[in-house]
C-alpha positions in Angstrom: 203.1 9.6 94.6 207.0 9.4 95.2 207.3 12.6 97.5 210.8 12.3 97.3 210.6 14.1 94.5 210.1 17.2 96.8 213.9 17.2 98.0 215.0 16.5 93.9 213.0 19.6 93.1 214.3 21.4 96.4 218.2 20.8 95.1 217.2 21.9 91.5 216.2 25.5 92.6 218.9 26.3 95.1 220.4 29.6 95.3 223.2 30.8 97.2 220.3 33.9 98.4 221.4 34.7 102.1 219.1 37.2 103.8 220.6 40.3 106.0 218.3 42.2 107.4 220.0 41.3 110.6 222.5 39.3 112.0 220.9 37.5 114.5 217.0 37.0 112.9 217.1 35.6 109.3 213.4 35.7 107.9 212.6 32.8 105.7 208.6 34.1 105.2 207.0 37.0 105.3 203.3 35.8 105.3 202.2 39.1 106.7 203.4 41.8 103.9 204.8 39.8 100.5 202.7 36.3 101.3 203.7 33.5 99.4 205.2 35.3 96.2 208.6 34.2 97.1 207.8 30.8 97.0 207.1 28.2 94.6 204.2 26.2 94.4 204.7 22.6 93.2 202.3 20.2 92.9 202.7 16.5 93.0 199.2 14.5 93.2 196.0 16.9 93.4 196.8 20.6 94.5 196.4 21.8 98.1 194.9 24.9 98.8 197.6 27.5 100.2 196.4 31.2 100.8 197.3 34.0 103.0 194.4 34.3 105.6 193.6 36.6 108.4 193.4 34.4 111.6 193.6 36.0 114.9 194.3 39.5 114.0 197.4 38.7 112.0 198.2 37.3 108.2 198.6 33.4 108.5 199.3 30.9 105.8 196.3 28.6 105.4 196.4 25.1 103.9 193.9 23.0 103.1 194.3 19.4 101.7 191.8 17.2 100.2 193.0 13.8 99.1 196.3 16.0 97.7 199.8 17.0 98.1 201.7 19.9 97.1 204.0 21.9 98.7 205.2 25.5 99.1 209.4 25.9 98.0 211.3 29.2 99.2 215.0 29.2 98.1 217.4 30.1 100.6 220.8 29.5 102.3 221.5 29.0 105.9 224.8 29.7 107.6 224.0 27.5 110.6 227.2 28.3 112.5 225.2 31.8 112.8 221.5 31.0 113.0 221.1 27.7 114.1 217.8 27.9 115.4 214.3 27.1 113.4 211.7 29.4 114.4 207.6 29.1 113.5 204.1 28.7 114.6 201.3 26.2 113.5 198.0 24.9 114.5 195.8 22.1 112.7 192.0 22.4 112.8 191.4 18.4 112.6 193.2 15.7 112.9 194.5 13.2 110.5 193.7 9.3 111.6 196.1 7.5 113.1 198.9 6.7 110.0 201.7 4.3 109.9 203.6 7.3 109.1 206.5 4.9 108.0 205.1 3.1 105.7 204.2 4.8 101.8 200.3 4.0 103.0 200.9 6.4 105.8 203.6 9.3 104.9 201.0 12.2 105.5 201.3 15.0 107.7 198.8 17.8 108.5 201.8 19.7 108.8 205.1 19.9 107.9 208.7 21.9 107.3 210.8 20.4 105.6 214.6 21.7 105.6 217.4 20.5 102.9 221.0 20.0 102.3 221.9 19.6 98.7 224.4 17.4 97.5 223.6 19.3 94.1 224.8 16.5 91.3 225.8 14.3 94.4 222.4 13.1 95.2 223.6 10.9 97.4 225.2 13.5 99.7 221.8 15.5 100.1 220.3 15.3 103.5 216.9 16.6 104.6 215.0 16.9 108.2 211.2 17.0 107.9 209.7 18.8 111.2 206.3 17.2 111.5 203.1 16.7 113.2 202.5 13.1 113.3 198.9 12.1 113.7 200.5 8.7 115.3 204.5 8.7 116.6 205.0 10.6 120.1 206.4 13.5 119.9 210.2 13.0 119.6 210.0 10.0 117.5 212.7 10.1 115.1 212.4 7.9 111.7 213.1 6.7 107.8 210.9 8.6 105.3 209.2 5.5 103.9 210.1 6.7 100.4 213.6 8.6 100.1 215.0 6.8 103.0 217.8 7.6 105.9 218.5 10.3 104.3 215.1 12.2 104.8 214.7 11.8 108.1 210.9 13.0 109.7 210.8 14.1 113.4 207.9 14.5 115.7 207.5 17.6 117.0 203.9 17.6 117.9 201.5 14.6 117.8 198.0 13.6 117.8 198.0 14.8 122.2 198.7 18.2 121.1 195.5 20.5 121.0 193.7 21.4 117.8 192.5 24.6 117.1 196.0 26.2 119.2 198.5 27.8 117.9 201.9 26.3 119.4 205.5 28.0 118.4 208.7 26.2 118.0 212.5 26.4 117.8 214.5 24.0 117.2 218.5 23.6 116.9 218.6 22.6 113.6 222.4 22.5 113.6 222.0 20.1 116.9 219.3 17.7 115.0 221.5 17.2 112.0 224.2 15.8 114.4 222.5 14.1 116.4 220.8 11.9 113.5 223.4 12.4 110.9 226.5 12.1 113.3 228.3 14.7 111.5 228.4 18.7 111.4 226.6 20.1 108.9 227.2 24.1 108.4 224.2 25.4 106.6 221.1 24.4 104.9 219.6 25.1 101.2 216.1 25.7 101.6 212.7 25.3 103.4 209.6 23.9 102.0 206.0 23.9 103.6 204.1 21.2 102.9 200.4 19.7 104.6 199.5 16.4 102.4 196.7 13.7 102.6 197.2 11.6 99.3 197.9 9.0 100.7 195.0 8.3 103.1 192.3 10.6 100.8 192.1 12.2 104.3 190.6 16.3 104.8 192.9 18.6 106.8 193.2 22.1 107.4 196.4 23.6 108.8 197.8 27.2 109.6 201.2 28.3 109.3 202.7 31.6 111.1 206.2 33.6 110.0 209.4 31.3 110.1 212.4 33.0 110.2 216.0 31.3 111.5 217.9 32.9 114.8 221.4 32.8 116.8 219.4 31.6 120.0 
């Protein structure tokens, strides 16, 4: 299954919508109120089970994969000059085995969040970052996606050294990450995707995602 298709689908779905609730905080998800009705579910190899559940007294997104790969895609343009920080929380209930994540056979993750810059019809100008919970790479490691190459880069935000069954909160300066990895300025992104997938390793994993938003600082 060629996961580069997820990037292609994001490109085809992007719009210019920008949330205007606050100049300093731009919500991406509303799991606690509207669930996933504003997200599009795209199936690639079987269907990861995404649903809203109550965990630790809050409404969160549950993702369970049993040898499957599907993702949730949100069309939303974010101005990184105003709100460069991506914020989210996540937890995994169990680990995948140590995979060679730089190979196609090991391109599986218990949890990941994509940000994508669309090149439109100029596909060679499309870039993506994958913030992943790695099974094998150390936190901070960066590598090209096994399917898409250097235009889709993977960043290990969490690793096998981090605890399971525990909520962890993340904050990433997307503008800074893009500049560091690609060596040039990007002023906006065009969409977000969530994906828990195990189709290559045929593993079983359950993960949870809390609210996702961009912030000024």
